[in-house]
C-alpha positions in Angstrom: 0.0 0.0 0.0 1.3 3.5 -0.9 -0.2 6.5 0.9 -0.5 9.5 -1.5 -1.5 11.8 1.4 -1.1 11.9 5.2 -2.9 9.3 7.2 -4.3 12.1 9.5 -5.8 14.0 6.5 -8.4 11.4 5.6 -9.1 9.4 8.8 -11.7 10.9 11.1 -12.5 9.6 14.6 -15.6 10.7 16.5 -13.7 10.3 19.7 -10.7 12.7 20.2 -9.1 10.0 22.5 -9.1 7.5 19.6 -7.8 10.2 17.2 -4.8 11.0 19.5 -4.2 7.3 20.2 -3.8 6.6 16.5 -1.5 9.6 16.0 0.7 8.3 18.9 0.6 4.8 17.5 2.0 6.1 14.2 4.6 8.2 15.9 5.8 5.4 18.2 5.5 2.3 16.1 5.5 3.2 12.4 9.0 4.4 12.6 12.4 3.4 11.3 14.0 0.3 12.7 16.6 0.6 15.5 19.5 -0.2 13.2 18.6 2.8 11.1 18.0 5.0 14.2 21.4 4.0 15.7 23.3 4.7 12.4 21.7 8.1 12.2 22.6 8.8 15.8 26.3 8.0 15.1 26.3 10.5 12.2 24.6 13.2 14.3 27.2 12.7 17.1 30.0 13.0 14.5 28.6 16.2 13.0 28.1 17.7 16.5 31.7 16.8 17.4 32.9 18.4 14.2 30.9 21.6 14.8 32.1 21.7 18.4 35.7 21.3 17.4 35.4 24.1 14.9 34.1 26.6 17.5 34.5 25.2 21.0 33.7 28.5 22.7 30.8 29.7 20.6 29.2 26.4 19.9 29.8 24.1 22.9 26.8 21.9 22.1 27.9 21.3 18.6 24.8 22.6 17.0 24.5 22.3 13.2 22.0 23.3 10.6 20.5 21.1 7.8 19.0 21.1 4.4 17.0 18.6 2.3 17.7 19.7 -1.3 15.6 17.7 -3.8 16.8 17.6 -7.4 16.7 14.4 -9.4 13.5 13.9 -11.4 11.3 16.0 -9.2 8.4 17.3 -11.2 7.9 20.6 -9.4 10.3 22.7 -11.5 9.8 25.8 -9.3 11.7 24.0 -6.5 14.7 23.1 -8.7 16.7 26.1 -7.8 20.4 26.6 -8.4 22.6 26.6 -5.3 23.3 30.4 -5.5 19.6 31.1 -5.4 19.1 28.6 -2.5 21.9 30.6 -0.6 20.1 33.9 -1.3 16.8 32.5 -0.1 18.2 31.1 3.2 21.2 33.2 4.3 19.2 35.3 6.7 18.4 32.3 8.9 21.9 30.8 8.9 25.2 31.8 10.5 28.2 32.3 8.3 30.7 29.5 8.6 28.2 27.2 10.4 28.4 23.5 10.0 25.5 22.5 7.7 24.4 18.9 6.8 22.9 18.5 3.4 20.5 15.6 2.6 20.1 15.3 -1.1 19.6 13.1 -4.1 21.9 15.2 -6.3 25.1 13.5 -7.4 28.1 15.8 -7.4 29.4 18.2 -4.8 30.4 21.0 -7.2 26.8 22.0 -7.5 26.8 23.0 -3.9 29.9 25.3 -4.1 27.8 28.6 -3.6 26.8 27.1 -0.2 30.2 25.6 0.5 31.7 29.1 0.1 29.8 30.2 3.2 29.3 27.1 5.3 31.1 24.0 6.4 29.0 21.6 4.3 28.9 17.9 5.1 27.0 15.1 3.4 26.2 11.5 4.4 29.0 10.3 2.2 31.5 12.1 4.5 30.7 9.6 7.3 31.8 6.2 5.9 33.2 5.0 9.2 29.9 5.7 11.1 28.0 3.9 8.3 30.3 1.0 7.9 28.4 -2.3 7.2 25.0 -0.4 7.0 22.7 -1.6 4.3 22.9 1.1 1.5 19.1 0.8 1.1 18.9 2.6 4.5 20.8 5.7 3.5 17.8 7.8 2.5 16.1 7.1 5.8 19.3 8.0 7.6 19.5 11.2 5.7 16.0 12.1 7.0 16.8 11.3 10.6 20.1 13.3 10.6 18.5 16.3 8.9 15.7 16.3 11.4 18.2 17.2 14.2 19.5 20.4 12.6 19.1 23.6 14.7 17.7 25.3 11.6 16.2 23.2 8.8 15.4 24.1 5.2 13.3 21.6 3.2 11.9 21.3 -0.3 8.3 22.4 -0.8 6.0 19.6 -2.2 8.6 17.0 -1.2 7.1 14.3 1.0 10.7 13.3 1.9 11.1 16.8 3.4 7.6 16.6 4.9 8.5 13.6 7.1 11.6 15.5 8.3 9.3 18.4 9.3 6.9 16.0 11.1 9.8 14.4 13.0 10.9 17.9 14.0 7.4 18.4 15.3 7.6 15.3 17.4 11.0 16.5 18.7 9.5 19.9 19.6 6.8 18.4 21.7 9.2 16.1 23.6 11.9 18.7 24.2 9.4 21.6 24.6 11.4 24.0 22.4 10.1 27.4 21.4 6.6 27.3 20.0 5.9 23.7 21.0 2.6 24.5 22.8 1.3 26.2 19.6 2.5 23.4 17.3 4.8 25.8 15.4 8.4 25.2 14.3 10.2 28.6 14.4 13.4 27.2 12.9 12.0 25.2 10.1 11.6 26.6 6.6 11.3 25.9 2.9 14.1 27.2 0.7 12.1 27.5 -2.6 10.5 30.9 -2.2 9.0 33.6 0.0 5.4 32.4 -0.2 6.0 29.1 1.5 9.3 29.8 3.3 7.7 30.5 6.7 4.7 28.1 6.6 5.7 26.5 9.9 6.1 29.7 11.8 2.3 29.8 12.5 -0.3 27.1 13.1 -1.8 25.9 9.9 -5.0 23.8 9.6 -5.3 21.0 7.1 -5.8 22.2 3.6 -5.3 20.9 0.1 -3.0 19.8 -1.5 -2.3 17.8 1.7 0.9 16.1 0.4 2.7 19.4 -0.2 3.6 19.9 3.5 2.9 18.5 7.0 0.5 20.0 9.5 0.8 20.6 13.2 -2.3 18.5 13.9 -0.1 15.4 13.4 2.2 16.3 16.4 0.7 19.0 18.5 -0.5 17.9 21.9 -1.1 14.3 20.8 0.0 13.0 24.3 -3.0 14.7 25.8 -5.0 12.2 27.9 -2.1 9.7 28.3 -2.0 10.2 32.1 -5.7 9.3 32.4 -5.3 6.2 30.2 -2.4 5.0 32.3 -4.6 5.1 35.4 -7.0 2.5 34.1 -6.5 -1.0 35.5 -5.9 -3.7 32.8 
């Protein structure tokens, strides 16, 4: 079965408790296997160590930023920007010389030179030791998990690959109670393709078509509501 839209966009539950239960079930159980999660964690740790070593005083936590830049055969031509335009669209949200992880399907690092001129760019291919013996079929999923941990993240509008990264960032925001978590907003999550969609996650957005173009806060905001009451029931 292939979903062409989000599960929460076409399933309606009369009971809000059942609605939230199913959203928690998807979050907690329809996830990547532990082998994939652990491989991504090794890469995240390596990137943070790199960022920390580059600026031990100014960046003691090893924060890094991230992109998902979709190229390939993507049918939405408006998102197929050259790297110099991506830089112009995103530079106001990023720190010069910051360590930036790029998840991408584009083959060839020369394309990214306009970004590399300003940032310490790293790609999944730079972490062969951390990914030794990992099934190569897992690399796309690892890309998503690593990108989801960026301090600032820029994704590709209309890309469901980017969309899941945004949803994971939403899950993280609720667990870590970062800025905007109670409103379901993601203040440091953007699209790089243009002004109209750049800041969609800066405010709460209800479900609207086309559903697949982005994710919506209804999938992560306050979905643990009622868990305490449920845990009090005797089985």
